[in-house]
C-alpha positions as CSV (number, residue, x, y, z in Angstrom):
1,K,0.0,0.0,0.0
2,Y,2.7,2.5,0.9
3,K,5.2,1.4,-1.8
4,L,8.1,0.8,0.6
5,K,10.8,-1.9,0.4
6,S,11.6,-1.8,4.1
7,K,12.5,-5.0,5.8
8,V,10.6,-6.2,8.9
9,R,12.3,-8.1,11.8
10,F,10.7,-9.4,14.9
11,T,13.1,-8.9,17.9
12,S,13.1,-9.0,21.6
13,G,13.5,-5.8,23.7
14,N,11.7,-3.2,25.8
15,N,10.8,-0.9,22.9
16,M,7.4,-1.2,21.2
17,A,9.4,-1.0,17.9
18,D,12.0,1.0,16.2
19,Y,13.1,1.9,12.7
20,D,16.7,1.6,11.5
21,W,16.9,4.2,8.8
22,V,20.4,3.1,7.8
23,T,19.3,-0.4,6.8
24,D,15.6,0.5,6.2
25,T,14.4,-2.1,8.7
26,I,11.4,-2.0,10.9
27,N,12.1,-3.9,14.2
28,L,9.0,-5.1,16.0
29,R,8.5,-7.0,19.3
30,K,7.3,-10.6,19.1
31,S,4.0,-9.8,20.8
32,Y,1.7,-6.9,21.6
33,S,-1.3,-6.6,24.0
34,S,-3.8,-6.1,21.2
35,I,-4.1,-6.0,17.4
36,K,-4.8,-2.3,17.6
37,E,-1.5,-1.7,19.5
38,F,0.3,-3.8,16.9
39,L,-1.2,-2.0,13.9
40,I,-0.6,1.5,15.2
41,T,3.0,0.5,16.1
42,V,3.6,-0.9,12.6
43,L,2.0,2.2,11.0
44,H,4.1,4.5,13.2
45,E,7.3,2.9,11.9
46,I,6.0,2.9,8.3
47,K,5.7,6.7,8.7
48,H,9.4,6.9,9.6
49,A,10.2,4.8,6.5
50,L,8.1,7.1,4.3
51,D,9.9,10.1,5.7
52,R,13.3,8.4,5.0
53,K,12.2,7.6,1.5
54,K,11.1,11.2,0.9
55,L,14.1,12.9,2.4
56,G,16.9,10.3,1.7
57,V,19.0,8.6,4.3
58,K,21.4,11.4,5.1
59,K,18.9,14.2,5.3
60,Y,16.5,12.1,7.3
61,E,19.2,11.4,9.9
62,K,20.2,15.0,10.0
63,V,16.7,16.5,10.5
64,Y,15.6,13.7,12.9
65,T,18.7,14.4,15.0
66,M,18.2,18.1,14.9
67,A,14.6,17.7,16.1
68,G,15.8,15.5,18.9
69,E,18.5,18.0,20.0
70,L,15.8,20.8,19.9
71,A,13.6,18.7,22.1
72,I,16.5,18.3,24.6
73,Q,17.2,22.1,24.5
74,K,13.5,22.7,25.4
75,G,13.9,20.3,28.4
76,G,12.4,17.3,26.8
77,D,13.5,13.8,25.7
78,F,15.4,13.3,22.5
79,H,13.0,10.5,21.4
80,D,9.7,11.0,23.2
81,D,9.5,14.8,22.5
82,N,11.0,14.6,19.0
83,K,8.6,16.1,16.4
84,F,9.1,13.2,14.1
85,E,7.9,10.8,16.7
86,E,4.9,12.9,17.5
87,I,4.0,13.2,13.8
88,A,4.5,9.4,13.3
89,E,2.3,8.6,16.2
90,K,-0.6,10.8,15.1
91,W,-0.2,9.5,11.5
92,G,-0.3,5.9,12.8
93,V,-3.5,6.5,14.7
94,R,-5.1,8.2,11.8
95,E,-4.1,5.4,9.4
96,Y,-5.3,2.8,11.8
97,K,-8.8,4.3,11.7
98,K,-8.7,3.7,7.9
99,W,-7.5,0.1,8.3
100,K,-9.4,-1.2,11.4
101,N,-12.6,-2.2,9.6
102,K,-10.7,-3.8,6.6
103,I,-8.8,-6.3,8.7
């Protein structure tokens, strides 16, 4: 649907998921508490992959890092208060609403 060539791996760890923009890999946990949580998580990571595709690897890394540093300067967390994370989460929830009745 999103015309990506990203790889998907199931891994263990504490994070819900993460996206490795260098290798274009979405890393997911092996289990989630609900289908909704799983789908929103996957969609969130897809948004990161779409941003990488649009901006390119180097530019994506640069702007994501700058956004994280800005969050720190404002007293926030590099990841949790990063505008790219906030945008990806909102996008994932919005896309989930489109998909939930189709699955």
